[in-house]
LUMVEX-39319 format. One record per residue (C-alpha): residue in one letter; residue number from 1; x, y, z negated. Coordinates in nm, 3 decimals. Example, Ala and Ser with C-alpha at 12.3 -4.5 7.8 and 13.67 -1.06 7.14 Angstrom:
2
+---+-----+---------+---------+---------+
! r !   k !       X !       Y !       Z !
+---+-----+---------+---------+---------+
! a !   1 !   1.230 !  -0.450 !  -0.780 !
! s !   2 !   1.367 !  -0.106 !  -0.714 !
+---+-----+---------+---------+---------+
//
This chain:
321
+---+-----+---------+---------+---------+
! r !   k !       X !       Y !       Z !
+---+-----+---------+---------+---------+
! m !   1 ! -18.295 !   5.109 !   9.478 !
! t !   2 ! -17.982 !   5.052 !   9.688 !
! a !   3 ! -17.659 !   5.176 !   9.532 !
! p !   4 ! -17.485 !   5.440 !   9.745 !
! v !   5 ! -17.186 !   5.329 !   9.949 !
! s !   6 ! -16.870 !   5.527 !   9.880 !
! f !   7 ! -16.758 !   5.728 !  10.180 !
! a !   8 ! -16.405 !   5.690 !  10.044 !
! s !   9 ! -16.427 !   5.313 !  10.101 !
! a !  10 ! -16.304 !   5.244 !   9.748 !
! s !  11 ! -16.488 !   4.912 !   9.768 !
! d !  12 ! -16.305 !   4.814 !  10.089 !
! t !  13 ! -16.053 !   4.568 !   9.948 !
! r !  14 ! -16.067 !   4.286 !  10.203 !
! e !  15 ! -15.720 !   4.222 !  10.339 !
! q !  16 ! -15.701 !   4.212 !  10.719 !
! k !  17 ! -15.408 !   4.045 !  10.890 !
! p !  18 ! -15.355 !   4.181 !  11.242 !
! r !  19 ! -15.300 !   3.930 !  11.523 !
! l !  20 ! -15.066 !   3.959 !  11.819 !
! q !  21 ! -15.262 !   3.927 !  12.144 !
! e !  22 ! -15.112 !   3.914 !  12.493 !
! l !  23 ! -15.310 !   4.140 !  12.724 !
! a !  24 ! -15.108 !   4.097 !  13.043 !
! p !  25 ! -14.745 !   4.005 !  13.117 !
! g !  26 ! -14.535 !   4.227 !  12.888 !
! a !  27 ! -14.835 !   4.401 !  12.729 !
! y !  28 ! -14.958 !   4.319 !  12.379 !
! g !  29 ! -15.212 !   4.434 !  12.126 !
! y !  30 ! -15.170 !   4.410 !  11.751 !
! i !  31 ! -15.535 !   4.363 !  11.667 !
! s !  32 ! -15.726 !   4.370 !  11.338 !
! d !  33 ! -16.088 !   4.283 !  11.273 !
! f !  34 ! -16.175 !   4.649 !  11.224 !
! d !  35 ! -15.865 !   4.827 !  11.096 !
! p !  36 ! -15.687 !   5.055 !  11.345 !
! n !  37 ! -15.535 !   4.868 !  11.641 !
! c !  38 ! -15.196 !   4.935 !  11.795 !
! g !  39 ! -14.982 !   4.766 !  12.060 !
! f !  40 ! -14.669 !   4.767 !  12.271 !
! v !  41 ! -14.536 !   4.724 !  12.624 !
! v !  42 ! -14.211 !   4.546 !  12.707 !
! g !  43 ! -14.013 !   4.710 !  12.986 !
! d !  44 ! -13.690 !   4.602 !  13.152 !
! e !  45 ! -13.474 !   4.799 !  12.909 !
! q !  46 ! -13.691 !   4.880 !  12.609 !
! v !  47 ! -14.011 !   4.832 !  12.415 !
! v !  48 ! -14.268 !   5.115 !  12.404 !
! l !  49 ! -14.501 !   5.124 !  12.102 !
! i !  50 ! -14.856 !   5.254 !  12.121 !
! d !  51 ! -14.908 !   5.393 !  11.769 !
! t !  52 ! -14.754 !   5.236 !  11.460 !
! r !  53 ! -14.923 !   5.152 !  11.131 !
! p !  54 ! -15.012 !   5.351 !  10.818 !
! t !  55 ! -14.689 !   5.294 !  10.621 !
! p !  56 ! -14.336 !   5.164 !  10.682 !
! r !  57 ! -14.414 !   4.855 !  10.474 !
! m !  58 ! -14.710 !   4.768 !  10.695 !
! a !  59 ! -14.515 !   4.859 !  11.010 !
! r !  60 ! -14.251 !   4.600 !  10.923 !
! d !  61 ! -14.513 !   4.330 !  10.978 !
! f !  62 ! -14.578 !   4.485 !  11.320 !
! l !  63 ! -14.204 !   4.482 !  11.387 !
! a !  64 ! -14.185 !   4.112 !  11.298 !
! a !  65 ! -14.466 !   4.041 !  11.545 !
! i !  66 ! -14.282 !   4.230 !  11.818 !
! r !  67 ! -13.964 !   4.037 !  11.746 !
! s !  68 ! -14.154 !   3.711 !  11.790 !
! v !  69 ! -14.179 !   3.785 !  12.164 !
! t !  70 ! -13.884 !   4.014 !  12.249 !
! d !  71 ! -13.549 !   4.130 !  12.115 !
! k !  72 ! -13.532 !   4.437 !  12.340 !
! p !  73 ! -13.471 !   4.768 !  12.160 !
! i !  74 ! -13.774 !   4.969 !  12.048 !
! r !  75 ! -13.684 !   5.313 !  12.174 !
! t !  76 ! -14.016 !   5.493 !  12.231 !
! i !  77 ! -14.334 !   5.551 !  12.031 !
! v !  78 ! -14.646 !   5.694 !  12.193 !
! l !  79 ! -14.898 !   5.861 !  11.961 !
! t !  80 ! -15.253 !   5.832 !  12.093 !
! h !  81 ! -15.348 !   6.106 !  11.845 !
! y !  82 ! -15.266 !   6.206 !  11.491 !
! h !  83 ! -15.433 !   6.041 !  11.197 !
! a !  84 ! -15.217 !   5.913 !  10.915 !
! v !  85 ! -15.344 !   5.555 !  10.946 !
! r !  86 ! -15.188 !   5.539 !  11.293 !
! v !  87 ! -14.856 !   5.716 !  11.268 !
! m !  88 ! -14.700 !   5.712 !  10.922 !
! g !  89 ! -14.525 !   5.380 !  10.979 !
! a !  90 ! -14.296 !   5.525 !  11.245 !
! s !  91 ! -13.987 !   5.538 !  11.023 !
! a !  92 ! -13.976 !   5.156 !  11.008 !
! f !  93 ! -13.848 !   5.151 !  11.368 !
! d !  94 ! -13.491 !   5.271 !  11.330 !
! e !  95 ! -13.395 !   5.221 !  11.697 !
! v !  96 ! -13.654 !   5.474 !  11.818 !
! q !  97 ! -13.510 !   5.762 !  12.020 !
! e !  98 ! -13.827 !   5.933 !  12.138 !
! i !  99 ! -14.176 !   5.994 !  11.995 !
! i ! 100 ! -14.422 !   6.119 !  12.256 !
! a ! 101 ! -14.751 !   6.301 !  12.201 !
! s ! 102 ! -14.972 !   6.557 !  12.372 !
! n ! 103 ! -14.941 !   6.927 !  12.301 !
! g ! 104 ! -15.284 !   6.907 !  12.139 !
! t ! 105 ! -15.155 !   6.646 !  11.897 !
! l ! 106 ! -14.848 !   6.853 !  11.808 !
! d ! 107 ! -15.074 !   7.148 !  11.732 !
! w ! 108 ! -15.292 !   6.920 !  11.521 !
! i ! 109 ! -14.992 !   6.805 !  11.314 !
! r ! 110 ! -14.880 !   7.162 !  11.252 !
! t ! 111 ! -15.221 !   7.285 !  11.143 !
! r ! 112 ! -15.357 !   6.992 !  10.943 !
! g ! 113 ! -15.111 !   6.703 !  10.931 !
! q ! 114 ! -15.028 !   6.719 !  10.560 !
! a ! 115 ! -15.386 !   6.778 !  10.453 !
! d ! 116 ! -15.501 !   6.487 !  10.669 !
! f ! 117 ! -15.240 !   6.258 !  10.515 !
! e ! 118 ! -15.348 !   6.339 !  10.161 !
! s ! 119 ! -15.715 !   6.306 !  10.253 !
! e ! 120 ! -15.676 !   5.969 !  10.427 !
! v ! 121 ! -15.477 !   5.814 !  10.144 !
! g ! 122 ! -15.769 !   5.898 !   9.915 !
! r ! 123 ! -16.031 !   5.770 !  10.157 !
! f ! 124 ! -15.868 !   5.436 !  10.241 !
! p ! 125 ! -15.627 !   5.331 !   9.965 !
! r ! 126 ! -15.606 !   4.974 !  10.099 !
! l ! 127 ! -15.456 !   5.096 !  10.424 !
! f ! 128 ! -15.164 !   5.272 !  10.256 !
! a ! 129 ! -14.973 !   4.990 !  10.088 !
! g ! 130 ! -14.623 !   5.119 !  10.018 !
! v ! 131 ! -14.726 !   5.483 !  10.067 !
! e ! 132 ! -14.430 !   5.591 !   9.853 !
! e ! 133 ! -14.192 !   5.488 !  10.136 !
! i ! 134 ! -14.329 !   5.744 !  10.382 !
! p ! 135 ! -14.054 !   6.004 !  10.436 !
! g ! 136 ! -14.283 !   6.279 !  10.566 !
! l ! 137 ! -14.504 !   6.362 !  10.860 !
! t ! 138 ! -14.433 !   6.197 !  11.195 !
! f ! 139 ! -14.349 !   6.465 !  11.454 !
! p ! 140 ! -14.312 !   6.406 !  11.828 !
! t ! 141 ! -13.980 !   6.475 !  11.995 !
! t ! 142 ! -14.139 !   6.502 !  12.342 !
! v ! 143 ! -14.473 !   6.661 !  12.425 !
! f ! 144 ! -14.677 !   6.687 !  12.744 !
! e ! 145 ! -14.981 !   6.886 !  12.851 !
! r ! 146 ! -15.199 !   6.656 !  13.064 !
! e ! 147 ! -14.999 !   6.363 !  13.203 !
! m ! 148 ! -14.665 !   6.190 !  13.161 !
! t ! 149 ! -14.528 !   5.875 !  13.321 !
! l ! 150 ! -14.285 !   5.633 !  13.158 !
! p ! 151 ! -14.104 !   5.404 !  13.405 !
! l ! 152 ! -14.076 !   5.050 !  13.272 !
! g ! 153 ! -13.861 !   4.901 !  13.548 !
! g ! 154 ! -13.944 !   4.688 !  13.848 !
! g ! 155 ! -14.183 !   4.950 !  13.982 !
! r ! 156 ! -14.402 !   4.928 !  13.673 !
! e ! 157 ! -14.502 !   5.238 !  13.480 !
! l ! 158 ! -14.700 !   5.343 !  13.174 !
! q ! 159 ! -14.916 !   5.648 !  13.238 !
! l ! 160 ! -15.000 !   5.874 !  12.944 !
! m ! 161 ! -15.305 !   6.091 !  12.997 !
! a ! 162 ! -15.476 !   6.355 !  12.784 !
! l ! 163 ! -15.818 !   6.330 !  12.950 !
! g ! 164 ! -15.995 !   6.583 !  12.730 !
! r ! 165 ! -16.094 !   6.660 !  12.375 !
! g ! 166 ! -16.290 !   6.398 !  12.186 !
! h ! 167 ! -16.195 !   6.209 !  11.871 !
! s ! 168 ! -15.937 !   6.485 !  11.817 !
! g ! 169 ! -15.799 !   6.784 !  12.002 !
! g ! 170 ! -15.509 !   6.586 !  12.145 !
! d ! 171 ! -15.628 !   6.237 !  12.240 !
! t ! 172 ! -15.403 !   6.039 !  12.472 !
! v ! 173 ! -15.475 !   5.711 !  12.649 !
! a ! 174 ! -15.195 !   5.481 !  12.766 !
! w ! 175 ! -15.267 !   5.315 !  13.101 !
! l ! 176 ! -15.095 !   5.030 !  13.283 !
! p ! 177 ! -15.240 !   5.060 !  13.634 !
! d ! 178 ! -15.072 !   4.747 !  13.770 !
! c ! 179 ! -15.275 !   4.522 !  13.540 !
! g ! 180 ! -15.566 !   4.744 !  13.437 !
! v ! 181 ! -15.476 !   4.750 !  13.067 !
! l ! 182 ! -15.580 !   5.058 !  12.871 !
! f ! 183 ! -15.490 !   5.155 !  12.515 !
! s ! 184 ! -15.765 !   5.404 !  12.430 !
! g ! 185 ! -15.680 !   5.502 !  12.075 !
! d ! 186 ! -15.996 !   5.609 !  11.894 !
! v ! 187 ! -16.155 !   5.760 !  12.203 !
! v ! 188 ! -16.331 !   5.423 !  12.244 !
! e ! 189 ! -16.443 !   5.189 !  11.965 !
! n ! 190 ! -16.581 !   4.836 !  11.993 !
! h ! 191 ! -16.881 !   4.780 !  11.767 !
! c ! 192 ! -16.720 !   4.981 !  11.487 !
! g ! 193 ! -16.828 !   5.309 !  11.333 !
! v ! 194 ! -16.707 !   5.603 !  11.544 !
! y ! 195 ! -16.523 !   5.862 !  11.334 !
! a ! 196 ! -16.605 !   6.215 !  11.448 !
! g ! 197 ! -16.504 !   6.417 !  11.143 !
! d ! 198 ! -16.220 !   6.586 !  11.336 !
! a ! 199 ! -16.389 !   6.566 !  11.675 !
! y ! 200 ! -16.508 !   6.783 !  11.959 !
! i ! 201 ! -16.828 !   6.584 !  11.987 !
! g ! 202 ! -16.980 !   6.780 !  12.273 !
! d ! 203 ! -16.668 !   6.729 !  12.486 !
! w ! 204 ! -16.624 !   6.363 !  12.398 !
! a ! 205 ! -16.882 !   6.232 !  12.648 !
! g ! 206 ! -16.690 !   6.388 !  12.938 !
! t ! 207 ! -16.366 !   6.238 !  12.811 !
! l ! 208 ! -16.535 !   5.898 !  12.798 !
! d ! 209 ! -16.653 !   5.945 !  13.156 !
! a ! 210 ! -16.289 !   6.005 !  13.256 !
! v ! 211 ! -16.189 !   5.684 !  13.073 !
! r ! 212 ! -16.463 !   5.490 !  13.251 !
! a ! 213 ! -16.340 !   5.624 !  13.589 !
! l ! 214 ! -16.011 !   5.439 !  13.536 !
! q ! 215 ! -16.211 !   5.114 !  13.552 !
! p ! 216 ! -16.004 !   4.932 !  13.291 !
! r ! 217 ! -16.009 !   4.552 !  13.303 !
! v ! 218 ! -15.863 !   4.511 !  12.953 !
! l ! 219 ! -15.919 !   4.772 !  12.683 !
! v ! 220 ! -15.763 !   4.798 !  12.337 !
! p ! 221 ! -16.011 !   5.011 !  12.138 !
! g ! 222 ! -15.923 !   5.210 !  11.832 !
! r ! 223 ! -16.102 !   4.953 !  11.619 !
! g ! 224 ! -16.256 !   4.619 !  11.704 !
! a ! 225 ! -16.175 !   4.329 !  11.933 !
! v ! 226 ! -16.000 !   4.370 !  12.268 !
! l ! 227 ! -16.243 !   4.408 !  12.558 !
! q ! 228 ! -16.187 !   4.169 !  12.849 !
! g ! 229 ! -16.334 !   4.239 !  13.193 !
! e ! 230 ! -16.462 !   4.557 !  13.356 !
! a ! 231 ! -16.819 !   4.502 !  13.236 !
! a ! 232 ! -16.721 !   4.459 !  12.871 !
! c ! 233 ! -16.494 !   4.765 !  12.887 !
! a ! 234 ! -16.771 !   4.976 !  13.042 !
! e ! 235 ! -17.017 !   4.853 !  12.779 !
! a ! 236 ! -16.790 !   4.959 !  12.491 !
! i ! 237 ! -16.741 !   5.301 !  12.648 !
! g ! 238 ! -17.119 !   5.333 !  12.684 !
! l ! 239 ! -17.185 !   5.225 !  12.325 !
! t ! 240 ! -16.937 !   5.484 !  12.198 !
! k ! 241 ! -17.124 !   5.749 !  12.398 !
! d ! 242 ! -17.458 !   5.626 !  12.262 !
! f ! 243 ! -17.334 !   5.647 !  11.902 !
! l ! 244 ! -17.224 !   6.007 !  11.954 !
! s ! 245 ! -17.533 !   6.117 !  12.144 !
! t ! 246 ! -17.761 !   5.969 !  11.876 !
! l ! 247 ! -17.560 !   6.154 !  11.613 !
! l ! 248 ! -17.586 !   6.486 !  11.795 !
! d ! 249 ! -17.953 !   6.446 !  11.881 !
! s ! 250 ! -18.055 !   6.369 !  11.523 !
! v ! 251 ! -17.852 !   6.652 !  11.370 !
! r ! 252 ! -17.977 !   6.893 !  11.638 !
! a ! 253 ! -18.335 !   6.798 !  11.552 !
! g ! 254 ! -18.259 !   6.854 !  11.185 !
! i ! 255 ! -18.117 !   7.200 !  11.244 !
! a ! 256 ! -18.418 !   7.292 !  11.460 !
! a ! 257 ! -18.646 !   7.181 !  11.174 !
! g ! 258 ! -18.455 !   7.394 !  10.925 !
! d ! 259 ! -18.289 !   7.104 !  10.744 !
! t ! 260 ! -17.989 !   7.155 !  10.520 !
! l ! 261 ! -17.674 !   6.947 !  10.575 !
! k ! 262 ! -17.815 !   6.690 !  10.333 !
! g ! 263 ! -18.140 !   6.680 !  10.526 !
! c ! 264 ! -17.957 !   6.637 !  10.855 !
! f ! 265 ! -17.759 !   6.351 !  10.700 !
! a ! 266 ! -18.079 !   6.174 !  10.594 !
! r ! 267 ! -18.224 !   6.223 !  10.941 !
! a ! 268 ! -17.910 !   6.091 !  11.113 !
! e ! 269 ! -17.884 !   5.795 !  10.878 !
! a ! 270 ! -18.246 !   5.700 !  10.951 !
! a ! 271 ! -18.197 !   5.736 !  11.327 !
! m ! 272 ! -17.865 !   5.553 !  11.349 !
! t ! 273 ! -17.888 !   5.272 !  11.096 !
! p ! 274 ! -18.122 !   5.046 !  11.296 !
! r ! 275 ! -17.877 !   5.026 !  11.587 !
! f ! 276 ! -17.536 !   5.101 !  11.436 !
! g ! 277 ! -17.572 !   5.042 !  11.062 !
! g ! 278 ! -17.425 !   4.692 !  11.075 !
! w ! 279 ! -17.104 !   4.808 !  11.237 !
! p ! 280 ! -16.790 !   4.804 !  11.019 !
! v ! 281 ! -16.699 !   5.143 !  10.863 !
! f ! 282 ! -17.036 !   5.294 !  10.963 !
! q ! 283 ! -17.109 !   5.394 !  10.604 !
! h ! 284 ! -16.761 !   5.542 !  10.573 !
! v ! 285 ! -16.770 !   5.758 !  10.887 !
! l ! 286 ! -17.128 !   5.884 !  10.885 !
! p ! 287 ! -17.097 !   6.159 !  10.621 !
! f ! 288 ! -16.796 !   6.308 !  10.802 !
! d ! 289 ! -16.963 !   6.270 !  11.141 !
! v ! 290 ! -17.279 !   6.450 !  11.032 !
! s ! 291 ! -17.079 !   6.728 !  10.867 !
! r ! 292 ! -16.883 !   6.789 !  11.186 !
! a ! 293 ! -17.192 !   6.769 !  11.410 !
! y ! 294 ! -17.371 !   7.016 !  11.181 !
! d ! 295 ! -17.078 !   7.259 !  11.209 !
! e ! 296 ! -17.032 !   7.218 !  11.584 !
! l ! 297 ! -17.400 !   7.265 !  11.664 !
! r ! 298 ! -17.399 !   7.587 !  11.458 !
! g ! 299 ! -17.112 !   7.730 !  11.663 !
! i ! 300 ! -16.800 !   7.627 !  11.470 !
! e ! 301 ! -16.583 !   7.523 !  11.763 !
! h ! 302 ! -16.281 !   7.377 !  11.585 !
! p ! 303 ! -16.312 !   7.110 !  11.314 !
! v ! 304 ! -16.259 !   7.240 !  10.963 !
! v ! 305 ! -15.953 !   7.082 !  10.799 !
! w ! 306 ! -16.036 !   6.798 !  10.565 !
! t ! 307 ! -15.862 !   6.789 !  10.230 !
! a ! 308 ! -15.900 !   6.550 !   9.939 !
! e ! 309 ! -16.098 !   6.823 !   9.762 !
! r ! 310 ! -16.329 !   6.883 !  10.057 !
! d ! 311 ! -16.392 !   6.508 !  10.083 !
! q ! 312 ! -16.521 !   6.508 !   9.726 !
! e ! 313 ! -16.732 !   6.817 !   9.783 !
! l ! 314 ! -16.900 !   6.648 !  10.081 !
! w ! 315 ! -16.977 !   6.344 !   9.867 !
! q ! 316 ! -17.143 !   6.559 !   9.604 !
! v ! 317 ! -17.355 !   6.739 !   9.865 !
! l ! 318 ! -17.470 !   6.425 !  10.046 !
! r ! 319 ! -17.485 !   6.168 !   9.766 !
! g ! 320 ! -17.507 !   6.375 !   9.450 !
! t ! 321 ! -17.827 !   6.389 !   9.252 !
+---+-----+---------+---------+---------+
//
């Protein structure tokens, strides 16, 4: 009998060292094997960050990588969305003057930011080295509704777009139209488990269609390797859609058959493992994904806030004897 895999990823102890990758002139990704990716764009007068890292200690490594290619001041942080693993390192960048996020992300922080932080630290302890340095939640200083443009100088601009609900209620992509580089946040993943525990799963496909319409030539996914070329970018977008549609279809079939949440989880695991089971963090995300799909398909529009206590309750329901 196979031992159950902890959804809290307590066994995930393998250290990952992110690598700096040039995407286009002045555009860089800070890319891990399958930890959350981030990046930055160098403008004429400043550096713009796309997400940070989970803690100030970990963000200082990111800062050192930035300083290996530019000494321009880091004045702006863009939050693609709000999960603690992406934003809690912001305080390491003491030159920052502006933190930008969508209105949906600001609402998310206000309603569930602290609970999410406490939950994520419990789920992924490896990703929160130096957690004691975090001074508090990261709040934006500037918010936008649908679109915002940051001039970078020389006619170049970074376009921030909230294309629709998906991974969260406030997802933002950062787009460099002059070179076709897209930072997708967790709207798109590359051969990594797709976390949908805080998602609007039914809306996500339409948001992915809007991402595809941009026709990115280089795409930094939330997790996984950078995609190079339009075909590879389109494939990753399609695979993310397939993961979500398989999830919804299996849980929908379970509900129609009268399955409990545990029964729907077993059905989804059986349906998804042959194609997606080898992807990193699949075993971690699936319990949360099924729980959210089960709620959404039964008419609960907004994701229920996860807490450390609710995480443990889910484990007992799905993996308890």
